[in-house]
C-alpha positions as CSV (number, residue, x, y, z in Angstrom):
1,M,56.1,-5.0,11.5
2,E,54.2,-8.2,11.1
3,S,55.9,-11.6,11.0
4,G,59.3,-10.1,11.4
5,L,59.0,-8.3,8.1
6,G,59.9,-4.6,7.6
7,C,62.5,-2.3,8.8
8,R,62.7,0.4,11.4
9,V,64.4,3.7,10.7
10,V,65.3,6.2,13.4
11,G,67.0,9.6,12.8
12,Q,66.8,13.3,12.6
13,H,67.1,15.8,9.8
14,D,68.0,19.5,10.3
15,M,66.0,21.9,8.2
16,Y,66.1,25.6,7.6
17,Q,63.9,27.8,9.8
18,V,62.1,29.1,6.8
19,P,59.4,27.5,4.7
20,S,60.8,24.2,3.4
21,K,59.7,20.7,2.5
22,L,60.6,17.2,3.5
23,F,59.9,14.4,1.1
24,F,59.8,10.7,1.6
25,A,59.8,9.1,-1.8
26,T,60.7,5.9,-3.6
27,D,60.6,7.2,-7.2
28,R,64.3,7.5,-7.6
29,D,64.7,3.8,-7.0
30,M,61.8,2.7,-9.3
31,W,64.3,1.1,-11.7
32,L,65.2,-1.4,-9.0
33,I,61.6,-2.1,-8.2
34,N,60.8,-2.6,-11.9
35,K,63.8,-5.0,-12.2
36,L,62.5,-7.0,-9.2
37,K,59.1,-7.2,-10.8
38,A,60.5,-8.5,-14.0
39,E,63.1,-10.9,-12.6
40,A,61.5,-12.1,-9.4
41,P,57.7,-11.7,-9.6
42,D,57.1,-13.9,-6.5
43,T,59.3,-11.6,-4.4
44,Y,57.9,-8.5,-5.9
45,N,54.3,-9.6,-5.0
46,N,55.4,-9.8,-1.4
47,F,57.2,-6.5,-1.5
48,S,55.5,-3.5,0.1
49,L,56.4,0.2,0.1
50,E,54.0,1.1,2.8
51,H,55.2,3.5,5.4
52,Y,54.1,4.0,9.0
53,F,55.4,6.9,11.1
54,E,55.2,6.2,14.8
55,T,56.3,9.7,15.8
56,F,57.1,12.8,13.7
57,S,57.9,16.0,15.4
58,F,59.4,19.5,14.8
59,G,61.9,21.2,17.1
60,D,63.6,19.7,20.0
61,I,61.8,16.4,20.8
62,S,62.1,17.0,24.5
63,E,60.2,20.3,24.1
64,G,57.7,19.4,21.5
65,Q,54.7,17.2,21.0
66,A,54.7,14.4,18.4
67,I,52.1,14.6,15.8
């Protein structure tokens, strides 16, 4: 988070204890990103969809190790 830009998301997601997948994606909102590109190109050029994960763990966070 440079120059006060960006956001910070904190939370947890319960998953089944069988093989499963967790996706982080922006493709369902591409219509909005394309609208921004067409209607406000200066803002779009400063827009970033980069993600940074500070911690990511499985199981109880007090018992596990972050990866």
